[in-house]
N, CA, C and O atoms as a MOPAC input file, in Angstrom:
PM7 MOZYME 1SCF
protein

 N    -56.07800 1   -18.24000 1    12.87600 1
 C    -55.56500 1   -19.57200 1    12.60300 1
 C    -54.16400 1   -19.45800 1    12.01100 1
 O    -53.96600 1   -18.76500 1    11.01400 1
 N    -53.21300 1   -20.12100 1    12.60900 1
 C    -51.85300 1   -20.07900 1    12.10300 1
 C    -51.71500 1   -21.01400 1    10.91100 1
 O    -52.21300 1   -22.13900 1    10.92800 1
 N    -51.03000 1   -20.53200 1     9.87200 1
 C    -50.77000 1   -21.36100 1     8.71200 1
 C    -51.95500 1   -21.57700 1     7.79700 1
 O    -51.88500 1   -22.40700 1     6.89100 1
 N    -53.04000 1   -20.85400 1     8.00700 1
 C    -54.22700 1   -20.98200 1     7.15300 1
 C    -54.62900 1   -19.61300 1     6.62400 1
 O    -54.46400 1   -18.59100 1     7.29000 1
 N    -55.15600 1   -19.62400 1     5.42200 1
 C    -55.77200 1   -18.43100 1     4.87000 1
 C    -57.27100 1   -18.57800 1     5.05700 1
 O    -57.81100 1   -19.67300 1     4.89700 1
 N    -57.93900 1   -17.50300 1     5.39100 1
 C    -59.38800 1   -17.52700 1     5.57500 1
 C    -60.03200 1   -16.54500 1     4.60300 1
 O    -59.55600 1   -15.42200 1     4.44200 1
 N    -61.10900 1   -16.96800 1     3.95700 1
 C    -61.85400 1   -16.11500 1     3.03100 1
 C    -63.27000 1   -15.93900 1     3.57600 1
 O    -63.98000 1   -16.91100 1     3.83200 1
 N    -63.66500 1   -14.67300 1     3.74800 1
 C    -64.98600 1   -14.34200 1     4.28300 1
 C    -65.82400 1   -13.61800 1     3.23500 1
 O    -65.29600 1   -13.04300 1     2.28300 1
 N    -67.11400 1   -13.65700 1     3.42700 1
 C    -68.05500 1   -12.93600 1     2.57900 1
 C    -67.90600 1   -11.44300 1     2.87400 1
 O    -67.99600 1   -11.01800 1     4.02500 1
 N    -67.67800 1   -10.65700 1     1.82500 1
 C    -67.57800 1    -9.19600 1     1.97500 1
 C    -66.47400 1    -8.78400 1     2.92400 1
 O    -65.37500 1    -9.33900 1     2.89100 1
 N    -66.76700 1    -7.80600 1     3.77300 1
 C    -65.79400 1    -7.27000 1     4.72800 1
 C    -65.86300 1    -7.98500 1     6.07600 1
 O    -65.10600 1    -7.65800 1     6.99000 1
 N    -66.75100 1    -8.94200 1     6.20100 1
 C    -67.00600 1    -9.61900 1     7.46900 1
 C    -65.81400 1   -10.45600 1     7.92600 1
 O    -65.00700 1   -10.90300 1     7.11200 1
 N    -65.71700 1   -10.66000 1     9.22800 1
 C    -64.75700 1   -11.58500 1     9.83100 1
 C    -65.49700 1   -12.55700 1    10.76000 1
 O    -64.88100 1   -13.25100 1    11.56900 1
 N    -66.82100 1   -12.59300 1    10.63000 1
 C    -67.63900 1   -13.44800 1    11.48300 1
 C    -67.64800 1   -14.88100 1    10.96000 1
 O    -67.62200 1   -15.11900 1     9.75300 1
 N    -67.68600 1   -15.82700 1    11.89300 1
 C    -67.66500 1   -17.25500 1    11.56200 1
 C    -68.77900 1   -17.63100 1    10.58000 1
 O    -68.55800 1   -18.46200 1     9.69900 1
 N    -69.96100 1   -17.04100 1    10.71200 1
 C    -71.08600 1   -17.37500 1     9.83100 1
 C    -70.83400 1   -16.94800 1     8.38300 1
 O    -71.49100 1   -17.44900 1     7.47000 1
 N    -69.88900 1   -16.02700 1     8.16500 1
 C    -69.57400 1   -15.54900 1     6.82400 1
 C    -68.30100 1   -16.16500 1     6.24700 1
 O    -67.82400 1   -15.74100 1     5.19500 1
 N    -67.74900 1   -17.17500 1     6.94400 1
 C    -66.54900 1   -17.85500 1     6.45200 1
 C    -66.90700 1   -18.67800 1     5.21600 1
 O    -67.76800 1   -19.55400 1     5.28300 1
 N    -66.25200 1   -18.40100 1     4.09300 1
 C    -66.49300 1   -19.13900 1     2.85300 1
 C    -65.61100 1   -20.37500 1     2.77600 1
 O    -66.09400 1   -21.47400 1     2.50400 1
 N    -64.30500 1   -20.19000 1     3.01800 1
 C    -63.38900 1   -21.32600 1     3.00600 1
 C    -62.08900 1   -20.96400 1     3.70400 1
 O    -61.77800 1   -19.79100 1     3.90900 1
 N    -61.33700 1   -21.99800 1     4.06500 1
 C    -59.97100 1   -21.82500 1     4.55500 1
 C    -59.06400 1   -22.66300 1     3.66700 1
 O    -59.51100 1   -23.63000 1     3.05100 1
 N    -57.80300 1   -22.29600 1     3.60300 1
 C    -56.82600 1   -23.04000 1     2.81000 1
 C    -55.51500 1   -23.10100 1     3.58400 1
 O    -55.15800 1   -22.17300 1     4.31000 1
 N    -54.81100 1   -24.20700 1     3.41500 1
 C    -53.49800 1   -24.36000 1     4.04800 1
 C    -52.63000 1   -25.22200 1     3.15500 1
 O    -53.13400 1   -25.98700 1     2.33300 1
 N    -51.31200 1   -25.09300 1     3.32200 1
 C    -50.40200 1   -25.94600 1     2.57300 1
 C    -50.63700 1   -27.39200 1     2.97800 1
 O    -50.81500 1   -27.69000 1     4.15900 1
 N    -50.63800 1   -28.29500 1     1.99400 1
 C    -50.86200 1   -29.71300 1     2.26100 1
 C    -49.72200 1   -30.32700 1     3.05900 1
 O    -49.94900 1   -31.17500 1     3.92200 1
 N    -48.50400 1   -29.90200 1     2.77300 1
 C    -47.31700 1   -30.41000 1     3.45300 1
 C    -46.46300 1   -29.22500 1     3.86400 1
 O    -46.50000 1   -28.17100 1     3.22900 1
 N    -45.69600 1   -29.40100 1     4.92600 1
 C    -44.84700 1   -28.32300 1     5.40700 1
 C    -43.77000 1   -27.97000 1     4.38700 1
 O    -43.54300 1   -26.79300 1     4.10700 1
 N    -43.10800 1   -28.98000 1     3.83200 1
 C    -42.06200 1   -28.74900 1     2.82800 1
 C    -42.55500 1   -29.27200 1     1.49300 1
 O    -42.94200 1   -30.43500 1     1.37600 1
 N    -42.54000 1   -28.40200 1     0.47700 1
 C    -43.07000 1   -28.75900 1    -0.83200 1
 C    -42.13800 1   -28.25600 1    -1.91500 1
 O    -41.57200 1   -27.16900 1    -1.80200 1
 N    -41.97900 1   -29.05300 1    -2.97000 1
 C    -41.24400 1   -28.56200 1    -4.14000 1
 C    -42.21300 1   -27.85700 1    -5.08200 1
 O    -41.83000 1   -26.91700 1    -5.77800 1
 N    -43.46200 1   -28.30500 1    -5.10600 1
 C    -44.52700 1   -27.65900 1    -5.87800 1
 C    -45.65300 1   -27.32500 1    -4.91900 1
 O    -45.91600 1   -28.07200 1    -3.97600 1
 N    -46.31300 1   -26.21100 1    -5.15700 1
 C    -47.37900 1   -25.76300 1    -4.26500 1
 C    -48.56000 1   -26.72500 1    -4.31100 1
 O    -49.01300 1   -27.13100 1    -5.38200 1
 N    -49.04600 1   -27.07800 1    -3.12900 1
 C    -50.24000 1   -27.91200 1    -2.99700 1
 C    -51.02300 1   -27.39800 1    -1.79300 1
 O    -50.49200 1   -27.32500 1    -0.68400 1
 N    -52.28500 1   -27.04400 1    -2.01700 1
 C    -53.12500 1   -26.49300 1    -0.95400 1
 C    -54.31500 1   -27.40200 1    -0.67600 1
 O    -54.88600 1   -27.99700 1    -1.59100 1
 N    -54.68100 1   -27.50100 1     0.59800 1
 C    -55.91800 1   -28.14500 1     1.00100 1
 C    -56.94200 1   -27.03700 1     1.22700 1
 O    -56.65700 1   -26.06200 1     1.92200 1
 N    -58.12200 1   -27.18000 1     0.64600 1
 C    -59.17000 1   -26.16400 1     0.75900 1
 C    -60.36500 1   -26.77400 1     1.49700 1
 O    -60.87000 1   -27.83200 1     1.12100 1
 N    -60.80300 1   -26.08700 1     2.54800 1
 C    -61.92200 1   -26.53800 1     3.37200 1
 C    -63.05700 1   -25.52600 1     3.25700 1
 O    -62.85900 1   -24.34800 1     3.55700 1
 N    -64.23500 1   -25.95600 1     2.83000 1
 C    -65.38500 1   -25.06000 1     2.78000 1
 C    -65.73600 1   -24.62500 1     4.19900 1
 O    -65.38600 1   -25.30500 1     5.16200 1
 N    -66.42300 1   -23.49900 1     4.32900 1
 C    -66.69500 1   -22.88200 1     5.61600 1
 C    -67.28600 1   -23.78900 1     6.67100 1
 O    -66.98100 1   -23.63300 1     7.85400 1
 N    -68.12200 1   -24.73000 1     6.27900 1
 C    -68.77800 1   -25.60300 1     7.26300 1
 C    -67.97800 1   -26.87400 1     7.55200 1
 O    -68.41300 1   -27.68800 1     8.36700 1
 N    -66.83200 1   -27.06900 1     6.91500 1
 C    -66.00700 1   -28.26800 1     7.10500 1
 C    -65.00700 1   -28.01400 1     8.22900 1
 O    -64.07000 1   -27.23300 1     8.06500 1
 N    -65.20700 1   -28.67300 1     9.36900 1
 C    -64.30900 1   -28.53000 1    10.51900 1
 C    -63.42300 1   -29.76300 1    10.68200 1
 O    -62.70500 1   -29.88200 1    11.67500 1
 N    -63.46800 1   -30.68100 1     9.71500 1
 C    -62.71600 1   -31.92700 1     9.80600 1
 C    -61.29700 1   -31.80900 1     9.28900 1
 O    -60.78600 1   -30.71300 1     9.06100 1
 N    -60.67200 1   -32.96300 1     9.11100 1
 C    -59.28800 1   -33.04000 1     8.63900 1
 C    -59.18900 1   -33.30600 1     7.13800 1
 O    -58.14300 1   -33.06900 1     6.53200 1
 N    -60.28900 1   -33.80300 1     6.52800 1
 C    -60.28200 1   -34.12200 1     5.09700 1
 C    -60.74200 1   -32.89200 1     4.32300 1
 O    -61.84500 1   -32.39600 1     4.55500 1
 N    -59.90500 1   -32.38700 1     3.39600 1
 C    -60.27600 1   -31.18200 1     2.64800 1
 C    -61.39900 1   -31.46500 1     1.64800 1
 O    -61.59500 1   -32.59900 1     1.21300 1
 N    -62.13100 1   -30.40200 1     1.29700 1
 C    -63.15600 1   -30.51900 1     0.25700 1
 C    -62.50500 1   -30.54500 1    -1.12400 1
 O    -62.98200 1   -31.23000 1    -2.02900 1
 N    -61.41300 1   -29.79400 1    -1.28000 1
 C    -60.68700 1   -29.70100 1    -2.54700 1
 C    -59.19700 1   -29.65400 1    -2.27600 1
 O    -58.76100 1   -29.31500 1    -1.17600 1
 N    -58.41700 1   -30.00100 1    -3.29800 1
 C    -56.97500 1   -29.79900 1    -3.29600 1
 C    -56.63000 1   -29.00000 1    -4.54300 1
 O    -57.20600 1   -29.22000 1    -5.60800 1
 N    -55.69600 1   -28.08000 1    -4.40900 1
 C    -55.17700 1   -27.33000 1    -5.55200 1
 C    -53.70900 1   -27.68100 1    -5.65800 1
 O    -52.94400 1   -27.46400 1    -4.71800 1
 N    -53.30300 1   -28.23300 1    -6.82000 1
 C    -51.92000 1   -28.66000 1    -7.02700 1
 C    -51.30400 1   -27.89900 1    -8.19300 1
 O    -51.89200 1   -27.80300 1    -9.27100 1
 N    -50.11900 1   -27.36300 1    -7.96000 1
 C    -49.36900 1   -26.68700 1    -9.01900 1
 C    -49.00100 1   -27.70700 1   -10.08200 1
 O    -48.64100 1   -28.84300 1    -9.77200 1
 N    -49.09300 1   -27.28800 1   -11.34700 1
 C    -48.76000 1   -28.17400 1   -12.45900 1
 C    -47.26600 1   -28.24300 1   -12.70100 1
 O    -46.47300 1   -27.72500 1   -11.91500 1
 N    -46.88800 1   -28.88900 1   -13.79900 1
 C    -45.47200 1   -29.01900 1   -14.13300 1
 C    -44.85500 1   -27.66600 1   -14.43000 1
 O    -43.67700 1   -27.43700 1   -14.15200 1
 N    -45.64700 1   -26.77600 1   -14.99200 1
 C    -45.17900 1   -25.40300 1   -15.17300 1
 C    -45.89500 1   -24.55000 1   -14.13700 1
 O    -46.99500 1   -24.89000 1   -13.70100 1
 N    -45.28800 1   -23.46600 1   -13.75200 1
 C    -45.89200 1   -22.60800 1   -12.73200 1
 C    -47.13200 1   -21.88000 1   -13.25900 1
 O    -47.80600 1   -21.18400 1   -12.49900 1
 N    -47.43400 1   -22.03000 1   -14.53000 1
 C    -48.58900 1   -21.33800 1   -15.10600 1
 C    -49.81900 1   -22.23600 1   -15.19800 1
 O    -50.76400 1   -21.91300 1   -15.91700 1
 N    -49.82100 1   -23.37000 1   -14.47300 1
 C    -50.99700 1   -24.23500 1   -14.49200 1
 C    -51.20600 1   -24.86500 1   -13.12100 1
 O    -50.27700 1   -24.97900 1   -12.32100 1
 N    -52.45200 1   -25.27200 1   -12.87000 1
 C    -52.76500 1   -25.98700 1   -11.63300 1
 C    -53.96800 1   -26.88900 1   -11.87100 1
 O    -54.73500 1   -26.70100 1   -12.81600 1
 N    -54.11200 1   -27.87200 1   -10.99100 1
 C    -55.24400 1   -28.80200 1   -11.04600 1
 C    -56.04900 1   -28.64900 1    -9.76900 1
 O    -55.48800 1   -28.40700 1    -8.70000 1
 N    -57.35900 1   -28.78800 1    -9.87800 1
 C    -58.25400 1   -28.75500 1    -8.72900 1
 C    -58.85400 1   -30.14700 1    -8.60900 1
 O    -59.52300 1   -30.64000 1    -9.51700 1
 N    -58.59600 1   -30.77100 1    -7.45600 1
 C    -59.01100 1   -32.14900 1    -7.22300 1
 C    -60.07100 1   -32.21300 1    -6.13900 1
 O    -60.14300 1   -31.33300 1    -5.28200 1
 N    -60.88200 1   -33.24100 1    -6.17300 1
 C    -61.93800 1   -33.43500 1    -5.19400 1
 C    -61.35000 1   -34.02500 1    -3.91700 1
 O    -60.76500 1   -35.10800 1    -3.94000 1
 N    -61.50400 1   -33.31900 1    -2.81800 1
 C    -61.12900 1   -33.81000 1    -1.49500 1
 C    -59.78100 1   -34.45700 1    -1.39800 1
 O    -58.78600 1   -33.91400 1    -1.87800 1
 N    -59.73900 1   -35.61200 1    -0.78200 1
 C    -58.49600 1   -36.33900 1    -0.57200 1
 C    -58.27900 1   -37.39100 1    -1.66100 1
 O    -57.48400 1   -38.31400 1    -1.48800 1
 N    -58.97900 1   -37.24900 1    -2.76600 1
 C    -58.90400 1   -38.20700 1    -3.85900 1
 C    -58.15900 1   -37.58700 1    -5.02800 1
 O    -57.78800 1   -36.41400 1    -4.98000 1
 N    -57.94200 1   -38.35900 1    -6.06400 1
 C    -57.30700 1   -37.83700 1    -7.26800 1
 C    -58.32500 1   -37.59200 1    -8.37000 1
 O    -57.97400 1   -37.61400 1    -9.55000 1
 N    -59.59300 1   -37.35800 1    -8.00100 1
 C    -60.62900 1   -37.05400 1    -8.98500 1
 C    -60.47800 1   -35.60600 1    -9.41600 1
 O    -60.70500 1   -34.69000 1    -8.62500 1
 N    -60.09400 1   -35.39500 1   -10.67800 1
 C    -59.86800 1   -34.04300 1   -11.16600 1
 C    -61.19200 1   -33.34800 1   -11.47300 1
 O    -62.04100 1   -33.88600 1   -12.18400 1
 N    -61.35000 1   -32.14700 1   -10.92600 1
 C    -62.52900 1   -31.33200 1   -11.20200 1
 C    -62.25300 1   -30.31000 1   -12.28600 1
 O    -63.12000 1   -30.02300 1   -13.11100 1
 N    -61.03200 1   -29.75300 1   -12.28800 1
 C    -60.70000 1   -28.71300 1   -13.26900 1
 C    -59.19000 1   -28.59500 1   -13.41200 1
 O    -58.42900 1   -28.95800 1   -12.51500 1
 N    -58.77800 1   -28.08000 1   -14.56200 1
 C    -57.39000 1   -27.70600 1   -14.79100 1
 C    -57.38600 1   -26.26400 1   -15.24300 1
 O    -58.18400 1   -25.85900 1   -16.08900 1
 N    -56.48300 1   -25.49700 1   -14.67200 1
 C    -56.38300 1   -24.07600 1   -14.99900 1
 C    -55.01500 1   -23.83500 1   -15.61500 1
 O    -53.99900 1   -24.26900 1   -15.07400 1
 N    -54.99100 1   -23.13800 1   -16.75200 1
 C    -53.73500 1   -22.82300 1   -17.42800 1
 C    -53.72200 1   -21.35400 1   -17.78600 1
 O    -54.67000 1   -20.84100 1   -18.38100 1
 N    -52.65700 1   -20.68400 1   -17.42700 1
 C    -52.47500 1   -19.28600 1   -17.78800 1
 C    -52.04100 1   -19.24300 1   -19.24200 1
 O    -51.00100 1   -19.79800 1   -19.59800 1
 N    -52.83400 1   -18.58700 1   -20.08800 1
 C    -52.51000 1   -18.57700 1   -21.51100 1
 C    -51.81000 1   -17.29700 1   -21.94600 1
 O    -51.10700 1   -17.28600 1   -22.95600 1
 N    -51.99500 1   -16.24000 1   -21.20500 1
 C    -51.31600 1   -14.98000 1   -21.52700 1
 C    -50.69800 1   -14.41500 1   -20.26700 1
 O    -51.31300 1   -14.42800 1   -19.20100 1
 N    -49.50700 1   -13.93100 1   -20.39200 1
 C    -48.87100 1   -13.26700 1   -19.26700 1
 C    -49.47100 1   -11.88800 1   -19.09400 1
 O    -49.87300 1   -11.25900 1   -20.07300 1
 N    -49.53500 1   -11.42200 1   -17.89500 1
 C    -50.09300 1   -10.08400 1   -17.62200 1
 C    -49.32300 1    -9.03300 1   -18.40800 1
 O    -49.90900 1    -8.05600 1   -18.87700 1
 N    -48.01700 1    -9.22300 1   -18.55700 1
 C    -47.21700 1    -8.25900 1   -19.31500 1
 C    -47.63700 1    -8.20900 1   -20.79200 1
 O    -47.47000 1    -7.17800 1   -21.44400 1
 N    -48.18200 1    -9.31500 1   -21.32300 1
 C    -48.66700 1    -9.33800 1   -22.70200 1
 C    -50.02800 1    -8.65500 1   -22.81400 1
 O    -50.34400 1    -8.07200 1   -23.85100 1
 N    -50.83700 1    -8.72300 1   -21.75100 1
 C    -52.15200 1    -8.10500 1   -21.76800 1
 C    -52.03700 1    -6.58500 1   -21.63700 1
 O    -52.68100 1    -5.83700 1   -22.37200 1
 N    -51.21000 1    -6.14300 1   -20.69300 1
 C    -51.01800 1    -4.71700 1   -20.43400 1
 C    -49.67500 1    -4.28600 1   -21.00500 1
 O    -48.64600 1    -4.39600 1   -20.34000 1
 N    -49.69000 1    -3.80900 1   -22.20400 1
 C    -48.47600 1    -3.31800 1   -22.85400 1
 C    -48.13000 1    -1.94800 1   -22.28700 1
 O    -48.91500 1    -1.00900 1   -22.41900 1
 N    -46.97900 1    -1.82300 1   -21.66500 1
 C    -46.57600 1    -0.53800 1   -21.07900 1
 C    -45.77600 1     0.26600 1   -22.03700 1
 O    -45.35300 1     1.37500 1   -21.71000 1

């Protein structure tokens, strides 16, 4: 599939093991926004949307094509702070 990421169970590439696909919501974006389709969803309406927050260290997970927020994710520590070299 062009322009889509596919996630499969384990090492499989078989359709029955497809967990989800994701694609950019719009061709041109100032902030990242992805449409996520669960494996059995072959339609045009996504199951979830992932939207980049105001800072690049946060994002929101929304239900389908609605603005119902399911979760907010915020990076609280930079990897460089966790792994001191």
